[in-house]
SEPAMAR-799008 format. One record per residue: residue in three letters; y, x, z of N, C-alpha, C, CB in turn; residue number from 1. Coordinates in nm, 2 decimals, padded with zeros to 4 digits, always signed. Glycine has a CB too. Layout:
BEGIN
<atom><rest>ALA</rest><n_Y>Y</n_Y><n_X>X</n_X><n_Z>Z</n_Z><ca_Y>Y</ca_Y><ca_X>X</ca_X><ca_Z>Z</ca_Z><c_Y>Y</c_Y><c_X>X</c_X><c_Z>Z</c_Z><cb_Y>Y</cb_Y><cb_X>X</cb_X><cb_Z>Z</cb_Z><nr>NUM</nr></atom>
...
% end
This chain:
BEGIN
<atom><rest>MET</rest><n_Y>-05.14</n_Y><n_X>+05.39</n_X><n_Z>-10.28</n_Z><ca_Y>-05.27</ca_Y><ca_X>+05.32</ca_X><ca_Z>-10.25</ca_Z><c_Y>-05.27</c_Y><c_X>+05.26</c_X><c_Z>-10.11</c_Z><cb_Y>-05.38</cb_Y><cb_X>+05.42</cb_X><cb_Z>-10.27</cb_Z><nr>1</nr></atom>
<atom><rest>GLY</rest><n_Y>-05.21</n_Y><n_X>+05.33</n_X><n_Z>-10.02</n_Z><ca_Y>-05.21</ca_Y><ca_X>+05.28</ca_X><ca_Z>-09.88</ca_Z><c_Y>-05.13</c_Y><c_X>+05.15</c_X><c_Z>-09.87</c_Z><cb_Y>-05.15</cb_Y><cb_X>+05.38</cb_X><cb_Z>-09.79</cb_Z><nr>2</nr></atom>
<atom><rest>ARG</rest><n_Y>-05.02</n_Y><n_X>+05.14</n_X><n_Z>-09.95</n_Z><ca_Y>-04.94</ca_Y><ca_X>+05.02</ca_X><ca_Z>-09.94</ca_Z><c_Y>-05.01</c_Y><c_X>+04.90</c_X><c_Z>-09.99</c_Z><cb_Y>-04.81</cb_Y><cb_X>+05.04</cb_X><cb_Z>-10.02</cb_Z><nr>3</nr></atom>
<atom><rest>GLY</rest><n_Y>-05.09</n_Y><n_X>+04.92</n_X><n_Z>-10.10</n_Z><ca_Y>-05.17</ca_Y><ca_X>+04.81</ca_X><ca_Z>-10.15</ca_Z><c_Y>-05.27</c_Y><c_X>+04.76</c_X><c_Z>-10.05</c_Z><cb_Y>-05.24</cb_Y><cb_X>+04.85</cb_X><cb_Z>-10.28</cb_Z><nr>4</nr></atom>
<atom><rest>ARG</rest><n_Y>-05.34</n_Y><n_X>+04.85</n_X><n_Z>-09.98</n_Z><ca_Y>-05.44</ca_Y><ca_X>+04.81</ca_X><ca_Z>-09.88</ca_Z><c_Y>-05.37</c_Y><c_X>+04.74</c_X><c_Z>-09.77</c_Z><cb_Y>-05.51</cb_Y><cb_X>+04.93</cb_X><cb_Z>-09.83</cb_Z><nr>5</nr></atom>
<atom><rest>ALA</rest><n_Y>-05.26</n_Y><n_X>+04.78</n_X><n_Z>-09.72</n_Z><ca_Y>-05.18</ca_Y><ca_X>+04.71</ca_X><ca_Z>-09.62</ca_Z><c_Y>-05.14</c_Y><c_X>+04.57</c_X><c_Z>-09.66</c_Z><cb_Y>-05.06</cb_Y><cb_X>+04.79</cb_X><cb_Z>-09.58</cb_Z><nr>6</nr></atom>
<atom><rest>TRP</rest><n_Y>-05.11</n_Y><n_X>+04.56</n_X><n_Z>-09.79</n_Z><ca_Y>-05.07</ca_Y><ca_X>+04.42</ca_X><ca_Z>-09.84</ca_Z><c_Y>-05.19</c_Y><c_X>+04.33</c_X><c_Z>-09.84</c_Z><cb_Y>-05.01</cb_Y><cb_X>+04.44</cb_X><cb_Z>-09.98</cb_Z><nr>7</nr></atom>
<atom><rest>ILE</rest><n_Y>-05.31</n_Y><n_X>+04.38</n_X><n_Z>-09.88</n_Z><ca_Y>-05.43</ca_Y><ca_X>+04.30</ca_X><ca_Z>-09.88</ca_Z><c_Y>-05.47</c_Y><c_X>+04.27</c_X><c_Z>-09.74</c_Z><cb_Y>-05.54</cb_Y><cb_X>+04.38</cb_X><cb_Z>-09.95</cb_Z><nr>8</nr></atom>
<atom><rest>ALA</rest><n_Y>-05.46</n_Y><n_X>+04.36</n_X><n_Z>-09.65</n_Z><ca_Y>-05.50</ca_Y><ca_X>+04.33</ca_X><ca_Z>-09.51</ca_Z><c_Y>-05.41</c_Y><c_X>+04.23</c_X><c_Z>-09.45</c_Z><cb_Y>-05.50</cb_Y><cb_X>+04.46</cb_X><cb_Z>-09.43</cb_Z><nr>9</nr></atom>
<atom><rest>GLY</rest><n_Y>-05.28</n_Y><n_X>+04.24</n_X><n_Z>-09.48</n_Z><ca_Y>-05.18</ca_Y><ca_X>+04.15</ca_X><ca_Z>-09.42</ca_Z><c_Y>-05.21</c_Y><c_X>+04.01</c_X><c_Z>-09.48</c_Z><cb_Y>-05.04</cb_Y><cb_X>+04.19</cb_X><cb_Z>-09.46</cb_Z><nr>10</nr></atom>
<atom><rest>SER</rest><n_Y>-05.24</n_Y><n_X>+04.00</n_X><n_Z>-09.61</n_Z><ca_Y>-05.27</ca_Y><ca_X>+03.87</ca_X><ca_Z>-09.67</ca_Z><c_Y>-05.39</c_Y><c_X>+03.81</c_X><c_Z>-09.61</c_Z><cb_Y>-05.29</cb_Y><cb_X>+03.89</cb_X><cb_Z>-09.82</cb_Z><nr>11</nr></atom>
<atom><rest>VAL</rest><n_Y>-05.50</n_Y><n_X>+03.89</n_X><n_Z>-09.59</n_Z><ca_Y>-05.62</ca_Y><ca_X>+03.83</ca_X><ca_Z>-09.53</ca_Z><c_Y>-05.59</c_Y><c_X>+03.79</c_X><c_Z>-09.38</c_Z><cb_Y>-05.73</cb_Y><cb_X>+03.94</cb_X><cb_Z>-09.53</cb_Z><nr>12</nr></atom>
<atom><rest>ALA</rest><n_Y>-05.52</n_Y><n_X>+03.86</n_X><n_Z>-09.31</n_Z><ca_Y>-05.48</ca_Y><ca_X>+03.83</ca_X><ca_Z>-09.17</ca_Z><c_Y>-05.40</c_Y><c_X>+03.70</c_X><c_Z>-09.17</c_Z><cb_Y>-05.41</cb_Y><cb_X>+03.94</cb_X><cb_Z>-09.10</cb_Z><nr>13</nr></atom>
<atom><rest>LEU</rest><n_Y>-05.31</n_Y><n_X>+03.68</n_X><n_Z>-09.26</n_Z><ca_Y>-05.23</ca_Y><ca_X>+03.56</ca_X><ca_Z>-09.27</ca_Z><c_Y>-05.31</c_Y><c_X>+03.44</c_X><c_Z>-09.30</c_Z><cb_Y>-05.11</cb_Y><cb_X>+03.58</cb_X><cb_Z>-09.37</cb_Z><nr>14</nr></atom>
<atom><rest>GLY</rest><n_Y>-05.40</n_Y><n_X>+03.46</n_X><n_Z>-09.40</n_Z><ca_Y>-05.49</ca_Y><ca_X>+03.35</ca_X><ca_Z>-09.43</ca_Z><c_Y>-05.58</c_Y><c_X>+03.31</c_X><c_Z>-09.32</c_Z><cb_Y>-05.58</cb_Y><cb_X>+03.40</cb_X><cb_Z>-09.55</cb_Z><nr>15</nr></atom>
<atom><rest>LEU</rest><n_Y>-05.64</n_Y><n_X>+03.40</n_X><n_Z>-09.25</n_Z><ca_Y>-05.72</ca_Y><ca_X>+03.37</ca_X><ca_Z>-09.13</ca_Z><c_Y>-05.64</c_Y><c_X>+03.30</c_X><c_Z>-09.02</c_Z><cb_Y>-05.79</cb_Y><cb_X>+03.49</cb_X><cb_Z>-09.07</cb_Z><nr>16</nr></atom>
<atom><rest>LEU</rest><n_Y>-05.51</n_Y><n_X>+03.34</n_X><n_Z>-09.01</n_Z><ca_Y>-05.43</ca_Y><ca_X>+03.28</ca_X><ca_Z>-08.91</ca_Z><c_Y>-05.40</c_Y><c_X>+03.13</c_X><c_Z>-08.95</c_Z><cb_Y>-05.29</cb_Y><cb_X>+03.35</cb_X><cb_Z>-08.89</cb_Z><nr>17</nr></atom>
<atom><rest>LEU</rest><n_Y>-05.37</n_Y><n_X>+03.11</n_X><n_Z>-09.08</n_Z><ca_Y>-05.35</ca_Y><ca_X>+02.97</ca_X><ca_Z>-09.12</ca_Z><c_Y>-05.47</c_Y><c_X>+02.88</c_X><c_Z>-09.11</c_Z><cb_Y>-05.31</cb_Y><cb_X>+02.97</cb_X><cb_Z>-09.27</cb_Z><nr>18</nr></atom>
<atom><rest>ILE</rest><n_Y>-05.59</n_Y><n_X>+02.94</n_X><n_Z>-09.14</n_Z><ca_Y>-05.72</ca_Y><ca_X>+02.86</ca_X><ca_Z>-09.12</ca_Z><c_Y>-05.74</c_Y><c_X>+02.83</c_X><c_Z>-08.97</c_Z><cb_Y>-05.84</cb_Y><cb_X>+02.94</cb_X><cb_Z>-09.17</cb_Z><nr>19</nr></atom>
<atom><rest>ALA</rest><n_Y>-05.71</n_Y><n_X>+02.93</n_X><n_Z>-08.88</n_Z><ca_Y>-05.73</ca_Y><ca_X>+02.91</ca_X><ca_Z>-08.74</ca_Z><c_Y>-05.63</c_Y><c_X>+02.80</c_X><c_Z>-08.69</c_Z><cb_Y>-05.71</cb_Y><cb_X>+03.04</cb_X><cb_Z>-08.66</cb_Z><nr>20</nr></atom>
<atom><rest>GLY</rest><n_Y>-05.51</n_Y><n_X>+02.80</n_X><n_Z>-08.74</n_Z><ca_Y>-05.41</ca_Y><ca_X>+02.70</ca_X><ca_Z>-08.71</ca_Z><c_Y>-05.45</c_Y><c_X>+02.56</c_X><c_Z>-08.75</c_Z><cb_Y>-05.27</cb_Y><cb_X>+02.74</cb_X><cb_Z>-08.77</cb_Z><nr>21</nr></atom>
<atom><rest>ALA</rest><n_Y>-05.50</n_Y><n_X>+02.56</n_X><n_Z>-08.87</n_Z><ca_Y>-05.55</ca_Y><ca_X>+02.42</ca_X><ca_Z>-08.92</ca_Z><c_Y>-05.67</c_Y><c_X>+02.37</c_X><c_Z>-08.84</c_Z><cb_Y>-05.59</cb_Y><cb_X>+02.44</cb_X><cb_Z>-09.07</cb_Z><nr>22</nr></atom>
<atom><rest>LEU</rest><n_Y>-05.76</n_Y><n_X>+02.46</n_X><n_Z>-08.80</n_Z><ca_Y>-05.87</ca_Y><ca_X>+02.42</ca_X><ca_Z>-08.71</ca_Z><c_Y>-05.82</c_Y><c_X>+02.38</c_X><c_Z>-08.58</c_Z><cb_Y>-05.97</cb_Y><cb_X>+02.53</cb_X><cb_Z>-08.70</cb_Z><nr>23</nr></atom>
<atom><rest>LEU</rest><n_Y>-05.72</n_Y><n_X>+02.45</n_X><n_Z>-08.53</n_Z><ca_Y>-05.66</ca_Y><ca_X>+02.41</ca_X><ca_Z>-08.40</ca_Z><c_Y>-05.60</c_Y><c_X>+02.27</c_X><c_Z>-08.40</c_Z><cb_Y>-05.56</cb_Y><cb_X>+02.51</cb_X><cb_Z>-08.35</cb_Z><nr>24</nr></atom>
<atom><rest>VAL</rest><n_Y>-05.53</n_Y><n_X>+02.24</n_X><n_Z>-08.51</n_Z><ca_Y>-05.47</ca_Y><ca_X>+02.11</ca_X><ca_Z>-08.52</ca_Z><c_Y>-05.58</c_Y><c_X>+02.00</c_X><c_Z>-08.53</c_Z><cb_Y>-05.37</cb_Y><cb_X>+02.10</cb_X><cb_Z>-08.64</cb_Z><nr>25</nr></atom>
<atom><rest>GLN</rest><n_Y>-05.68</n_Y><n_X>+02.03</n_X><n_Z>-08.61</n_Z><ca_Y>-05.79</ca_Y><ca_X>+01.93</ca_X><ca_Z>-08.63</ca_Z><c_Y>-05.87</c_Y><c_X>+01.91</c_X><c_Z>-08.51</c_Z><cb_Y>-05.88</cb_Y><cb_X>+01.98</cb_X><cb_Z>-08.75</cb_Z><nr>26</nr></atom>
<atom><rest>ASN</rest><n_Y>-05.90</n_Y><n_X>+02.02</n_X><n_Z>-08.44</n_Z><ca_Y>-05.99</ca_Y><ca_X>+02.01</ca_X><ca_Z>-08.32</ca_Z><c_Y>-05.94</c_Y><c_X>+02.10</c_X><c_Z>-08.21</c_Z><cb_Y>-06.14</cb_Y><cb_X>+02.05</cb_X><cb_Z>-08.36</cb_Z><nr>27</nr></atom>
<atom><rest>PRO</rest><n_Y>-05.86</n_Y><n_X>+02.04</n_X><n_Z>-08.12</n_Z><ca_Y>-05.80</ca_Y><ca_X>+02.12</ca_X><ca_Z>-08.01</ca_Z><c_Y>-05.91</c_Y><c_X>+02.19</c_X><c_Z>-07.92</c_Z><cb_Y>-05.71</cb_Y><cb_X>+02.04</cb_X><cb_Z>-07.93</cb_Z><nr>28</nr></atom>
<atom><rest>ASP</rest><n_Y>-06.02</n_Y><n_X>+02.13</n_X><n_Z>-07.90</n_Z><ca_Y>-06.13</ca_Y><ca_X>+02.19</ca_X><ca_Z>-07.82</ca_Z><c_Y>-06.18</c_Y><c_X>+02.32</c_X><c_Z>-07.88</c_Z><cb_Y>-06.24</cb_Y><cb_X>+02.09</cb_X><cb_Z>-07.79</cb_Z><nr>29</nr></atom>
<atom><rest>PHE</rest><n_Y>-06.20</n_Y><n_X>+02.32</n_X><n_Z>-08.01</n_Z><ca_Y>-06.24</ca_Y><ca_X>+02.44</ca_X><ca_Z>-08.08</ca_Z><c_Y>-06.13</c_Y><c_X>+02.55</c_X><c_Z>-08.07</c_Z><cb_Y>-06.27</cb_Y><cb_X>+02.41</cb_X><cb_Z>-08.23</cb_Z><nr>30</nr></atom>
<atom><rest>GLY</rest><n_Y>-06.01</n_Y><n_X>+02.51</n_X><n_Z>-08.08</n_Z><ca_Y>-05.90</ca_Y><ca_X>+02.61</ca_X><ca_Z>-08.07</ca_Z><c_Y>-05.90</c_Y><c_X>+02.67</c_X><c_Z>-07.93</c_Z><cb_Y>-05.77</cb_Y><cb_X>+02.54</cb_X><cb_Z>-08.10</cb_Z><nr>31</nr></atom>
<atom><rest>VAL</rest><n_Y>-05.92</n_Y><n_X>+02.59</n_X><n_Z>-07.83</n_Z><ca_Y>-05.92</ca_Y><ca_X>+02.65</ca_X><ca_Z>-07.69</ca_Z><c_Y>-06.04</c_Y><c_X>+02.74</c_X><c_Z>-07.67</c_Z><cb_Y>-05.93</cb_Y><cb_X>+02.53</cb_X><cb_Z>-07.59</cb_Z><nr>32</nr></atom>
<atom><rest>SER</rest><n_Y>-06.16</n_Y><n_X>+02.70</n_X><n_Z>-07.72</n_Z><ca_Y>-06.27</ca_Y><ca_X>+02.79</ca_X><ca_Z>-07.71</ca_Z><c_Y>-06.26</c_Y><c_X>+02.92</c_X><c_Z>-07.79</c_Z><cb_Y>-06.40</cb_Y><cb_X>+02.72</cb_X><cb_Z>-07.75</cb_Z><nr>33</nr></atom>
<atom><rest>LEU</rest><n_Y>-06.20</n_Y><n_X>+02.91</n_X><n_Z>-07.91</n_Z><ca_Y>-06.17</ca_Y><ca_X>+03.02</ca_X><ca_Z>-07.99</ca_Z><c_Y>-06.07</c_Y><c_X>+03.12</c_X><c_Z>-07.92</c_Z><cb_Y>-06.12</cb_Y><cb_X>+02.98</cb_X><cb_Z>-08.13</cb_Z><nr>34</nr></atom>
<atom><rest>LEU</rest><n_Y>-05.97</n_Y><n_X>+03.06</n_X><n_Z>-07.86</n_Z><ca_Y>-05.87</ca_Y><ca_X>+03.14</ca_X><ca_Z>-07.79</ca_Z><c_Y>-05.93</c_Y><c_X>+03.21</c_X><c_Z>-07.68</c_Z><cb_Y>-05.75</cb_Y><cb_X>+03.05</cb_X><cb_Z>-07.75</cb_Z><nr>35</nr></atom>
<atom><rest>ARG</rest><n_Y>-06.02</n_Y><n_X>+03.14</n_X><n_Z>-07.60</n_Z><ca_Y>-06.09</ca_Y><ca_X>+03.21</ca_X><ca_Z>-07.49</ca_Z><c_Y>-06.18</c_Y><c_X>+03.32</c_X><c_Z>-07.54</c_Z><cb_Y>-06.17</cb_Y><cb_X>+03.10</cb_X><cb_Z>-07.41</cb_Z><nr>36</nr></atom>
<atom><rest>ALA</rest><n_Y>-06.25</n_Y><n_X>+03.30</n_X><n_Z>-07.65</n_Z><ca_Y>-06.34</ca_Y><ca_X>+03.40</ca_X><ca_Z>-07.70</ca_Z><c_Y>-06.26</c_Y><c_X>+03.53</c_X><c_Z>-07.74</c_Z><cb_Y>-06.42</cb_Y><cb_X>+03.35</cb_X><cb_Z>-07.81</cb_Z><nr>37</nr></atom>
<atom><rest>VAL</rest><n_Y>-06.15</n_Y><n_X>+03.50</n_X><n_Z>-07.81</n_Z><ca_Y>-06.07</ca_Y><ca_X>+03.62</ca_X><ca_Z>-07.86</ca_Z><c_Y>-06.01</c_Y><c_X>+03.69</c_X><c_Z>-07.75</c_Z><cb_Y>-05.96</cb_Y><cb_X>+03.57</cb_X><cb_Z>-07.96</cb_Z><nr>38</nr></atom>
<atom><rest>SER</rest><n_Y>-05.95</n_Y><n_X>+03.62</n_X><n_Z>-07.65</n_Z><ca_Y>-05.89</ca_Y><ca_X>+03.68</ca_X><ca_Z>-07.54</ca_Z><c_Y>-05.99</c_Y><c_X>+03.76</c_X><c_Z>-07.45</c_Z><cb_Y>-05.81</cb_Y><cb_X>+03.58</cb_X><cb_Z>-07.45</cb_Z><nr>39</nr></atom>
<atom><rest>ALA</rest><n_Y>-06.11</n_Y><n_X>+03.71</n_X><n_Z>-07.44</n_Z><ca_Y>-06.22</ca_Y><ca_X>+03.78</ca_X><ca_Z>-07.37</ca_Z><c_Y>-06.25</c_Y><c_X>+03.91</c_X><c_Z>-07.44</c_Z><cb_Y>-06.34</cb_Y><cb_X>+03.69</cb_X><cb_Z>-07.35</cb_Z><nr>40</nr></atom>
<atom><rest>LYS</rest><n_Y>-06.26</n_Y><n_X>+03.91</n_X><n_Z>-07.57</n_Z><ca_Y>-06.29</ca_Y><ca_X>+04.03</ca_X><ca_Z>-07.65</ca_Z><c_Y>-06.18</c_Y><c_X>+04.13</c_X><c_Z>-07.63</c_Z><cb_Y>-06.31</cb_Y><cb_X>+03.99</cb_X><cb_Z>-07.79</cb_Z><nr>41</nr></atom>
<atom><rest>LEU</rest><n_Y>-06.05</n_Y><n_X>+04.08</n_X><n_Z>-07.63</n_Z><ca_Y>-05.94</ca_Y><ca_X>+04.17</ca_X><ca_Z>-07.62</ca_Z><c_Y>-05.93</c_Y><c_X>+04.23</c_X><c_Z>-07.48</c_Z><cb_Y>-05.81</cb_Y><cb_X>+04.10</cb_X><cb_Z>-07.65</cb_Z><nr>42</nr></atom>
<atom><rest>LEU</rest><n_Y>-05.96</n_Y><n_X>+04.15</n_X><n_Z>-07.38</n_Z><ca_Y>-05.96</ca_Y><ca_X>+04.20</ca_X><ca_Z>-07.24</ca_Z><c_Y>-06.07</c_Y><c_X>+04.30</c_X><c_Z>-07.21</c_Z><cb_Y>-05.95</cb_Y><cb_X>+04.09</cb_X><cb_Z>-07.15</cb_Z><nr>43</nr></atom>
<atom><rest>ASP</rest><n_Y>-06.18</n_Y><n_X>+04.29</n_X><n_Z>-07.30</n_Z><ca_Y>-06.30</ca_Y><ca_X>+04.37</ca_X><ca_Z>-07.27</ca_Z><c_Y>-06.28</c_Y><c_X>+04.51</c_X><c_Z>-07.33</c_Z><cb_Y>-06.42</cb_Y><cb_X>+04.30</cb_X><cb_Z>-07.33</cb_Z><nr>44</nr></atom>
<atom><rest>ILE</rest><n_Y>-06.17</n_Y><n_X>+04.54</n_X><n_Z>-07.40</n_Z><ca_Y>-06.15</ca_Y><ca_X>+04.67</ca_X><ca_Z>-07.46</ca_Z><c_Y>-06.13</c_Y><c_X>+04.77</c_X><c_Z>-07.35</c_Z><cb_Y>-06.03</cb_Y><cb_X>+04.67</cb_X><cb_Z>-07.56</cb_Z><nr>45</nr></atom>
<atom><rest>ARG</rest><n_Y>-06.20</n_Y><n_X>+04.88</n_X><n_Z>-07.35</n_Z><ca_Y>-06.19</ca_Y><ca_X>+04.98</ca_X><ca_Z>-07.24</ca_Z><c_Y>-06.11</c_Y><c_X>+05.09</c_X><c_Z>-07.29</c_Z><cb_Y>-06.33</cb_Y><cb_X>+05.03</cb_X><cb_Z>-07.21</cb_Z><nr>46</nr></atom>
<atom><rest>PRO</rest><n_Y>-06.04</n_Y><n_X>+05.16</n_X><n_Z>-07.20</n_Z><ca_Y>-05.97</ca_Y><ca_X>+05.28</ca_X><ca_Z>-07.24</ca_Z><c_Y>-06.06</c_Y><c_X>+05.39</c_X><c_Z>-07.29</c_Z><cb_Y>-05.89</cb_Y><cb_X>+05.34</cb_X><cb_Z>-07.12</cb_Z><nr>47</nr></atom>
<atom><rest>SER</rest><n_Y>-06.01</n_Y><n_X>+05.47</n_X><n_Z>-07.38</n_Z><ca_Y>-06.10</ca_Y><ca_X>+05.57</ca_X><ca_Z>-07.45</ca_Z><c_Y>-06.14</c_Y><c_X>+05.68</c_X><c_Z>-07.35</c_Z><cb_Y>-06.03</cb_Y><cb_X>+05.64</cb_X><cb_Z>-07.56</cb_Z><nr>48</nr></atom>
<atom><rest>LEU</rest><n_Y>-06.06</n_Y><n_X>+05.71</n_X><n_Z>-07.25</n_Z><ca_Y>-06.10</ca_Y><ca_X>+05.82</ca_X><ca_Z>-07.15</ca_Z><c_Y>-06.11</c_Y><c_X>+05.75</c_X><c_Z>-07.01</c_Z><cb_Y>-05.99</cb_Y><cb_X>+05.93</cb_X><cb_Z>-07.15</cb_Z><nr>49</nr></atom>
<atom><rest>PRO</rest><n_Y>-06.21</n_Y><n_X>+05.80</n_X><n_Z>-06.94</n_Z><ca_Y>-06.21</ca_Y><ca_X>+05.74</ca_X><ca_Z>-06.80</ca_Z><c_Y>-06.09</c_Y><c_X>+05.78</c_X><c_Z>-06.72</c_Z><cb_Y>-06.34</cb_Y><cb_X>+05.80</cb_X><cb_Z>-06.72</cb_Z><nr>50</nr></atom>
<atom><rest>GLY</rest><n_Y>-06.03</n_Y><n_X>+05.69</n_X><n_Z>-06.65</n_Z><ca_Y>-05.91</ca_Y><ca_X>+05.72</ca_X><ca_Z>-06.58</ca_Z><c_Y>-05.78</c_Y><c_X>+05.70</c_X><c_Z>-06.66</c_Z><cb_Y>-05.91</cb_Y><cb_X>+05.86</cb_X><cb_Z>-06.52</cb_Z><nr>51</nr></atom>
<atom><rest>ASP</rest><n_Y>-05.80</n_Y><n_X>+05.66</n_X><n_Z>-06.79</n_Z><ca_Y>-05.69</ca_Y><ca_X>+05.64</ca_X><ca_Z>-06.87</ca_Z><c_Y>-05.63</c_Y><c_X>+05.50</c_X><c_Z>-06.85</c_Z><cb_Y>-05.73</cb_Y><cb_X>+05.65</cb_X><cb_Z>-07.02</cb_Z><nr>52</nr></atom>
<atom><rest>LEU</rest><n_Y>-05.50</n_Y><n_X>+05.49</n_X><n_Z>-06.82</n_Z><ca_Y>-05.43</ca_Y><ca_X>+05.36</ca_X><ca_Z>-06.80</ca_Z><c_Y>-05.50</c_Y><c_X>+05.27</c_X><c_Z>-06.69</c_Z><cb_Y>-05.43</cb_Y><cb_X>+05.28</cb_X><cb_Z>-06.93</cb_Z><nr>53</nr></atom>
<atom><rest>PRO</rest><n_Y>-05.52</n_Y><n_X>+05.33</n_X><n_Z>-06.57</n_Z><ca_Y>-05.58</ca_Y><ca_X>+05.25</ca_X><ca_Z>-06.47</ca_Z><c_Y>-05.50</c_Y><c_X>+05.13</c_X><c_Z>-06.42</c_Z><cb_Y>-05.62</cb_Y><cb_X>+05.34</cb_X><cb_Z>-06.35</cb_Z><nr>54</nr></atom>
<atom><rest>VAL</rest><n_Y>-05.37</n_Y><n_X>+05.15</n_X><n_Z>-06.42</n_Z><ca_Y>-05.28</ca_Y><ca_X>+05.05</ca_X><ca_Z>-06.37</ca_Z><c_Y>-05.28</c_Y><c_X>+04.93</c_X><c_Z>-06.46</c_Z><cb_Y>-05.13</cb_Y><cb_X>+05.10</cb_X><cb_Z>-06.35</cb_Z><nr>55</nr></atom>
<atom><rest>MET</rest><n_Y>-05.29</n_Y><n_X>+04.95</n_X><n_Z>-06.59</n_Z><ca_Y>-05.28</ca_Y><ca_X>+04.84</ca_X><ca_Z>-06.69</ca_Z><c_Y>-05.41</c_Y><c_X>+04.75</c_X><c_Z>-06.67</c_Z><cb_Y>-05.27</cb_Y><cb_X>+04.90</cb_X><cb_Z>-06.83</cb_Z><nr>56</nr></atom>
<atom><rest>TYR</rest><n_Y>-05.52</n_Y><n_X>+04.81</n_X><n_Z>-06.64</n_Z><ca_Y>-05.65</ca_Y><ca_X>+04.74</ca_X><ca_Z>-06.64</ca_Z><c_Y>-05.68</c_Y><c_X>+04.69</c_X><c_Z>-06.49</c_Z><cb_Y>-05.76</cb_Y><cb_X>+04.82</cb_X><cb_Z>-06.69</cb_Z><nr>57</nr></atom>
<atom><rest>ALA</rest><n_Y>-05.60</n_Y><n_X>+04.72</n_X><n_Z>-06.40</n_Z><ca_Y>-05.63</ca_Y><ca_X>+04.69</ca_X><ca_Z>-06.26</ca_Z><c_Y>-05.63</c_Y><c_X>+04.54</c_X><c_Z>-06.24</c_Z><cb_Y>-05.53</cb_Y><cb_X>+04.76</cb_X><cb_Z>-06.16</cb_Z><nr>58</nr></atom>
<atom><rest>GLY</rest><n_Y>-05.53</n_Y><n_X>+04.47</n_X><n_Z>-06.29</n_Z><ca_Y>-05.52</ca_Y><ca_X>+04.32</ca_X><ca_Z>-06.27</ca_Z><c_Y>-05.59</c_Y><c_X>+04.24</c_X><c_Z>-06.37</c_Z><cb_Y>-05.38</cb_Y><cb_X>+04.29</cb_X><cb_Z>-06.27</cb_Z><nr>59</nr></atom>
<atom><rest>VAL</rest><n_Y>-05.66</n_Y><n_X>+04.30</n_X><n_Z>-06.47</n_Z><ca_Y>-05.72</ca_Y><ca_X>+04.22</ca_X><ca_Z>-06.57</ca_Z><c_Y>-05.84</c_Y><c_X>+04.14</c_X><c_Z>-06.52</c_Z><cb_Y>-05.76</cb_Y><cb_X>+04.30</cb_X><cb_Z>-06.69</cb_Z><nr>60</nr></atom>
<atom><rest>ARG</rest><n_Y>-05.93</n_Y><n_X>+04.21</n_X><n_Z>-06.45</n_Z><ca_Y>-06.05</ca_Y><ca_X>+04.15</ca_X><ca_Z>-06.40</ca_Z><c_Y>-06.04</c_Y><c_X>+04.08</c_X><c_Z>-06.27</c_Z><cb_Y>-06.16</cb_Y><cb_X>+04.26</cb_X><cb_Z>-06.39</cb_Z><nr>61</nr></atom>
<atom><rest>GLY</rest><n_Y>-05.93</n_Y><n_X>+04.11</n_X><n_Z>-06.19</n_Z><ca_Y>-05.91</ca_Y><ca_X>+04.05</ca_X><ca_Z>-06.06</ca_Z><c_Y>-05.91</c_Y><c_X>+03.91</c_X><c_Z>-06.06</c_Z><cb_Y>-05.78</cb_Y><cb_X>+04.10</cb_X><cb_Z>-06.01</cb_Z><nr>62</nr></atom>
% end
């Protein structure tokens, strides 16, 4: 059952990636803003424990 779910999740992710790529080709400004929004969300992820991975997050906000 787990293999089927992984296949579905991979297919959905690939589809979203193709849609995002098509939008990027059609409208580069949208692609740039989307990339900035996604990277801001990814950089906003905090470590689960305080003091966890301080070196990795030291230069992110600087």
